[in-house]
C-alpha positions in Angstrom: 49.6 19.7 3.2 46.7 21.8 4.6 44.8 24.0 2.2 42.7 27.1 2.8 39.5 25.0 2.2 40.7 22.5 4.8 41.1 25.3 7.4 37.7 26.7 6.5 36.1 23.2 6.8 37.7 22.6 10.2 36.6 26.0 11.4 33.1 25.4 10.3 33.0 21.9 11.9 33.8 23.6 15.2 30.9 26.0 14.9 28.5 23.6 13.1 29.7 20.1 13.9 28.5 17.4 11.6 26.7 14.6 13.3 25.4 11.2 12.3 21.7 11.6 11.3 21.0 8.2 12.8 22.7 8.1 16.2 23.8 11.7 16.6 27.5 10.9 17.1 30.0 13.4 15.6 31.1 12.7 12.0 34.6 13.0 10.7 35.2 16.0 8.4 35.6 13.7 5.4 33.3 11.0 6.6 30.2 9.6 4.9 26.5 10.4 5.5 26.4 8.2 8.6 29.0 7.1 11.2 31.0 3.9 10.7 29.0 2.0 13.3 25.6 3.0 11.8 27.0 2.1 8.3 28.0 -1.3 9.5 24.7 -2.0 11.3 22.4 -0.4 8.8 19.4 -2.7 7.9 20.3 -2.9 4.3 18.0 -5.1 2.2 20.4 -6.1 -0.6 17.4 -6.4 -2.9 19.3 -4.5 -5.6 21.4 -7.7 -6.0 18.5 -10.1 -6.6 16.4 -10.2 -9.7 12.8 -11.4 -9.0 13.1 -10.4 -5.4 10.2 -10.0 -3.0 9.6 -6.3 -3.9 9.7 -7.0 -7.6 7.1 -9.7 -7.1 4.7 -7.1 -5.7 4.5 -5.5 -9.1 3.8 -8.7 -11.0 0.6 -8.5 -12.9 0.1 -4.8 -12.0 3.1 -2.9 -13.5 5.8 -4.3 -15.8 9.0 -3.5 -14.1 12.5 -4.6 -15.0 14.0 -4.1 -11.6 12.7 -3.2 -8.1 14.4 -2.7 -4.8 14.4 -0.8 -1.5 17.6 0.2 0.2 16.7 -0.1 3.9 14.3 -2.2 5.9 11.8 0.2 7.6 12.0 -1.2 11.1 9.4 0.0 13.7 11.0 2.0 16.5 14.5 2.0 15.0 16.8 5.0 14.7 16.8 4.6 11.0 13.0 5.0 10.9 13.4 8.3 12.7 16.0 9.4 10.2 13.6 8.8 7.3 10.9 10.8 9.1 13.3 13.7 9.7 14.2 14.1 6.0 10.6 13.6 5.0 9.0 16.0 7.4 11.6 18.1 9.2 13.7 19.6 6.4 16.7 17.3 6.4 16.7 17.1 2.6 20.5 16.8 2.5 20.3 13.5 4.3 17.9 12.2 1.5 20.4 13.3 -1.1 23.4 11.6 0.7 21.5 8.4 1.3 20.5 8.5 -2.4 24.2 8.6 -3.3 24.9 5.6 -1.0 22.0 3.7 -2.5 23.0 4.7 -6.1 26.6 3.4 -5.5 25.1 0.0 -4.3 22.8 -0.1 -7.3 25.7 0.5 -9.7 27.6 -2.4 -8.2 24.6 -4.7 -8.3 24.1 -4.4 -12.0 20.3 -4.6 -12.2 20.0 -0.9 -13.1 22.8 -0.7 -15.7 20.4 0.2 -18.5 18.5 3.0 -16.7 18.5 6.3 -18.7 16.7 8.7 -16.4 15.4 9.0 -12.9 11.8 10.3 -12.2 10.9 11.2 -8.6 7.4 10.6 -7.4 6.0 14.1 -7.3 4.2 16.0 -4.5 1.1 18.0 -5.2 1.9 21.7 -5.5 0.0 22.5 -2.3 2.0 20.0 -0.3 5.3 21.1 -1.9 4.6 24.7 -0.8 3.8 23.5 2.7 6.9 21.3 3.0 9.3 23.4 0.9 10.9 20.5 -0.9 10.3 17.0 -2.3 12.3 14.4 -0.5 12.0 11.9 -3.3 13.5 14.4 -5.7 16.6 14.8 -3.5 16.8 11.0 -3.2 16.6 10.7 -7.0 19.3 13.3 -7.4 21.7 11.3 -5.2 20.9 8.1 -7.0 21.3 9.7 -10.4 24.7 11.2 -9.6 26.1 7.7 -8.8 24.4 6.1 -11.8 25.5 8.9 -14.2 22.0 9.7 -15.4 19.8 12.8 -15.3 16.7 13.5 -13.3 13.5 14.5 -15.1 11.5 16.6 -12.6 8.7 18.0 -14.6 7.4 15.0 -16.6 5.3 13.4 -13.9 2.7 15.6 -12.2 0.4 15.0 -9.2 -2.7 16.9 -10.2 -4.9 15.9 -7.2 -4.3 16.8 -3.6 -4.8 13.8 -1.3 -4.6 13.3 2.4 -1.4 11.7 3.7 -1.1 7.9 3.1 0.6 7.3 6.5 -2.4 6.3 8.5 -4.5 4.8 5.8 -5.4 1.1 5.2 -4.2 -0.7 2.1 -7.6 -0.2 0.3 -7.6 3.5 1.2 -4.1 3.9 -0.1 -5.1 2.5 -3.5 -8.2 4.7 -3.7 -6.2 7.7 -2.6 -3.8 7.6 -5.5 -6.0 6.2 -8.3 -5.8 8.6 -11.2 -3.9 11.1 -9.2 -0.9 11.3 -11.6 -0.4 12.5 -15.2 2.5 12.9 -17.6 3.6 16.2 -19.2 6.0 16.2 -22.1 5.9 12.5 -22.7 8.5 12.8 -25.5 11.2 13.3 -22.8 10.6 9.7 -21.6 9.8 8.0 -24.9 12.2 5.2 -25.8 13.9 5.4 -22.4 14.4 3.2 -19.4 12.9 5.2 -16.5 13.8 4.7 -12.9 10.8 5.7 -10.7 12.1 6.8 -7.3 10.1 7.2 -4.0 11.1 7.4 -0.3 9.0 4.6 1.3 7.4 1.6 -0.3 4.3 0.2 1.5 1.6 -1.3 -0.6 3.1 -0.1 -3.9 -0.1 1.9 -4.7 1.7 5.2 -5.4 4.4 3.7 -7.6 1.9 1.6 -9.5 -0.3 4.6 -10.1 2.7 6.6 -11.3 4.0 3.8 -13.5 0.7 3.2 -15.2 0.3 6.9 -15.9 3.7 6.8 -17.6 3.0 3.7 -19.6 -0.4 4.9 -20.8 1.0 8.3 -21.8 4.4 7.4 -23.2 3.9 3.8 -24.5 7.4 3.2 -25.7 9.1 3.1 -22.3 10.7 0.7 -19.8 10.3 1.0 -16.1 12.2 0.1 -13.0 11.5 1.3 -9.4 13.5 2.1 -6.3 12.5 3.2 -2.8 14.7 4.1 0.0 12.9 2.0 2.6 10.3 -0.7 2.9 8.7 -2.6 5.8 9.5 -6.3 5.9 5.9 -7.2 6.7 4.6 -5.4 3.6 6.7 -7.7 1.5 5.6 -10.8 3.3 8.7 -11.2 5.4 8.3 -11.9 9.1 10.2 -9.7 11.5 
């Protein structure tokens, strides 16, 4: 039986049709964040199913994490790479949230993140936040948190130094760019908890390690896990 909300939704879809953020094809009214074909062919990593995986190994000896994973392989020239860029730079924050929900559902099934208490997104500096208008990692964290049934702590981690973008920098420059750039406010909100640190793209791990070390040094009694939406295979030692 059709309801008034169904009629409104159908009318809206005629005026503002939903399209797949990856391939641009129309989406069904009650469909997911991407079309069926893109969902089937998505370059999923499945790292959330494997303890001691290649991403977790990147943190060994630098940051004590209990679980680490990325959702997608960041493939050069792929439509998925363009999707990540659009929600990062072009205002498509809703896509970040919906992909976070998809990722969170997979994490819940995998079991590695069962004991996580709270999600903490990697913050933007206030200047960059004002320029962009939103923090894509925050929307990603909100989607993950909804599926895991946990809350998001937005104000605990602060980026107090404005740095140039990491995108075109070498590995060494990335480390120098974020060293000492983060601090923790209200550490009592994280004390005694298992914190999930969330970022959009994992490359060298410099940002997450800097954030994680800031949390550990300020809070002390805390456990850490990390999650990124995407990671390049070559950065994790995997040949294309």
